[in-house]
ROKEMI-640822 format. One line per field, with one value per residue: y negated, z negated, x negated of N, C-alpha, C, O in turn; residue in one letter; chain; residue number from 0. Coordinates in steps of 0.05 Angstrom, whole numbers, plus 5000, padded with zeros to 4 digits. Layout:
<rs>
n_v <- (Y  ...)
n_w <- (Z  ...)
n_u <- (X  ...)
ca_v <- (Y  ...)
ca_w <- (Z  ...)
ca_u <- (X  ...)
c_v <- (Y  ...)
c_w <- (Z  ...)
c_u <- (X  ...)
o_v <- (Y  ...)
o_w <- (Z  ...)
o_u <- (X  ...)
residuo <- (a  ...)
cadena <- (A  ...)
num <- (NUM  ...)
</rs>
This chain:
<rs>
n_v <- (2722  2753  2743  2771  2754  2793  2798  2762  2729  2700  2678  2648  2642  2655  2629  2574  2538  2562  2603  2669  2702  2752  2767  2804  2838  2869  2914  2932  2908  2866  2803  2767  2708  2647  2597  2533  2486  2419  2399  2378  2402  2444  2509  2542  2517  2526  2558  2625  2623  2573  2585  2625  2596  2560  2597  2618  2572  2565  2612  2601  2558  2586  2619  2581  2555)
n_w <- (3155  3161  3134  3117  3101  3056  3017  2984  2928  2892  2832  2807  2757  2717  2734  2762  2795  2821  2870  2882  2917  2960  2992  3044  3070  3129  3110  3071  3022  2971  2947  2896  2890  2858  2876  2861  2856  2860  2817  2848  2898  2946  2953  2987  3035  3059  3108  3123  3147  3129  3074  3075  3093  3050  3010  3027  3023  2967  2951  2970  2936  2889  2900  2905  2857)
n_u <- (5153  5214  5276  5338  5405  5439  5477  5528  5553  5605  5627  5676  5700  5662  5614  5623  5595  5554  5523  5508  5458  5430  5371  5338  5280  5250  5226  5257  5253  5278  5304  5337  5373  5394  5438  5450  5502  5530  5584  5625  5622  5651  5646  5673  5674  5626  5586  5563  5514  5495  5492  5453  5408  5402  5391  5342  5310  5313  5286  5235  5222  5217  5174  5132  5135)
ca_v <- (2742  2748  2752  2771  2752  2818  2797  2736  2733  2676  2684  2621  2642  2655  2609  2561  2521  2578  2625  2688  2712  2771  2767  2828  2839  2893  2937  2939  2894  2845  2783  2754  2679  2632  2571  2516  2464  2399  2407  2369  2417  2466  2529  2554  2504  2533  2582  2644  2612  2552  2598  2638  2575  2551  2619  2619  2549  2571  2632  2587  2544  2606  2628  2559  2548)
ca_w <- (3145  3168  3112  3124  3079  3055  2997  2972  2907  2879  2810  2799  2729  2700  2743  2783  2812  2829  2889  2880  2944  2962  3018  3047  3093  3146  3095  3051  2997  2969  2926  2889  2883  2850  2889  2844  2870  2845  2812  2869  2923  2950  2967  3007  3061  3069  3126  3115  3157  3110  3049  3081  3094  3023  2995  3036  3010  2939  2948  2974  2912  2869  2907  2900  2829)
ca_u <- (5170  5242  5294  5366  5424  5453  5498  5535  5573  5614  5645  5685  5707  5638  5594  5638  5578  5531  5527  5486  5452  5408  5357  5323  5263  5251  5216  5278  5248  5299  5302  5362  5369  5417  5440  5466  5515  5543  5611  5643  5618  5669  5630  5690  5670  5600  5584  5543  5488  5486  5484  5427  5388  5398  5379  5314  5298  5310  5265  5209  5216  5209  5146  5114  5139)
c_v <- (2735  2760  2750  2769  2778  2818  2769  2741  2706  2684  2657  2619  2640  2633  2594  2545  2536  2600  2643  2701  2732  2770  2792  2827  2865  2918  2946  2926  2871  2826  2771  2726  2668  2604  2554  2493  2444  2407  2399  2384  2441  2487  2544  2542  2511  2558  2601  2635  2591  2564  2612  2618  2565  2572  2621  2596  2554  2592  2619  2571  2562  2615  2607  2554  2556)
c_w <- (3151  3146  3121  3098  3078  3035  2987  2951  2894  2857  2798  2769  2711  2708  2767  2803  2821  2849  2885  2908  2942  2990  3019  3071  3107  3131  3073  3024  2995  2946  2921  2880  2874  2864  2873  2861  2851  2840  2834  2896  2924  2966  2988  3035  3073  3087  3115  3125  3138  3084  3053  3081  3066  3006  3002  3023  2980  2934  2952  2949  2890  2874  2900  2870  2811)
c_u <- (5199  5260  5323  5383  5440  5476  5502  5556  5579  5634  5653  5693  5682  5618  5606  5620  5554  5540  5503  5483  5429  5397  5340  5305  5265  5243  5235  5273  5268  5292  5330  5357  5396  5416  5460  5477  5526  5572  5631  5642  5637  5654  5646  5685  5643  5602  5563  5515  5477  5477  5457  5404  5381  5384  5349  5298  5293  5288  5238  5202  5206  5180  5126  5112  5118)
o_v <- (2712  2784  2729  2779  2785  2836  2754  2756  2691  2696  2646  2598  2624  2620  2600  2539  2523  2613  2633  2710  2729  2772  2801  2816  2883  2940  2966  2931  2858  2833  2766  2721  2677  2591  2561  2481  2450  2421  2412  2380  2456  2484  2557  2554  2503  2576  2593  2639  2590  2556  2611  2624  2562  2565  2625  2599  2547  2589  2626  2570  2555  2617  2613  2548  2551)
o_w <- (3145  3140  3132  3077  3098  3035  2984  2957  2887  2863  2781  2757  2692  2690  2790  2825  2829  2845  2885  2920  2926  3010  2999  3092  3099  3137  3059  3005  3015  2927  2940  2865  2882  2863  2872  2877  2827  2857  2837  2914  2905  2990  3005  3055  3096  3082  3098  3111  3133  3072  3035  3070  3059  2989  2984  3014  2970  2915  2937  2942  2874  2856  2889  2859  2787)
o_u <- (5208  5258  5331  5376  5454  5493  5483  5576  5561  5654  5640  5692  5682  5607  5600  5628  5534  5560  5480  5502  5411  5412  5329  5313  5280  5251  5230  5289  5274  5277  5345  5338  5417  5396  5483  5463  5531  5583  5652  5658  5640  5650  5635  5691  5637  5617  5546  5495  5454  5457  5440  5383  5358  5368  5332  5276  5272  5273  5219  5178  5189  5164  5104  5091  5119)
residuo <- (m  h  l  l  l  v  s  v  n  v  n  r  n  a  h  p  n  i  v  f  a  v  l  q  n  e  a  g  e  s  v  s  v  q  i  r  f  d  p  g  t  n  v  d  n  l  t  l  r  e  i  a  t  l  a  r  e  q  m  r  r  i  e  v  g)
cadena <- (A  A  A  A  A  A  A  A  A  A  A  A  A  A  A  A  A  A  A  A  A  A  A  A  A  A  A  A  A  A  A  A  A  A  A  A  A  A  A  A  A  A  A  A  A  A  A  A  A  A  A  A  A  A  A  A  A  A  A  A  A  A  A  A  A)
num <- (0  1  2  3  4  5  6  7  8  9  10  11  12  13  14  15  16  17  18  19  20  21  22  23  24  25  26  27  28  29  30  31  32  33  34  35  36  37  38  39  40  41  42  43  44  45  46  47  48  49  50  51  52  53  54  55  56  57  58  59  60  61  62  63  64)
</rs>
């Protein structure tokens, strides 16, 4: 299954160490995931490709969980 990153949201005031991402498949089905980071991680330095990879990994953890 091929999942595309369709949305990324960072709210530094409410959740400074979490990135919210939405992945969507070809059928239009989507899943929202939270990617948690260490306080020392600067999410501004991440590329969209890195965020997409982390979001897919988080989704797999949810499926297995």
